[in-house]
C-alpha positions, 0 to 999 in steps of 0.5 A: 558551519555544518559538518554533514550536508542535510541532503546527505543526512536525508539520503542516508536515512532514505537508504537505511529505510529501504534496507530495513523495509526490504528485510521486514517485508521479506521475513514476515510470515505469510499469515501476516501479509494482510495486516502488514498491507493494512499498516503499509496503507496507514503509513502511506496516508501519513506520507500524504500528509507530510508531502502536503506539508512539504509542498505548502511550506516550500518556497521554490517552484521545484519544491512545490512540484516535487511535493505535489508529485509525492502527494500523487504517488502516495495516493496511488500507493494507498489506493492500490494498497487498499485494492490488494488488501481487499482482494487478499481478504476476499480469498478468506471468505467462504465460497457460496455453493453453486446453484444446481443446474435446471437440467440436472434437477429435471433429469433427477425428478424423471428418474 
């Protein structure tokens, strides 16, 4: 006989993970947001593998449905994370100088 239900244990771990994750993300310095996003994408990829294993090993239809839903949501999270990370990295690139307007050059030559 178990003293605590495994479902309750999993729920407690889930709530603690939310609490710790919230505080980790909001206390990070702005310079480290891009590396944090990259690590978050890697963790989400691990979640995809875990969700596939959970979906494959469960015997009920509800479990398979939830596992498939978890895979789909984690895949969307990874894709969106990579898009956001790419946009953040593009902000650090040097901007190319704008080409001069042809009319401006022609006016300078005539002077």
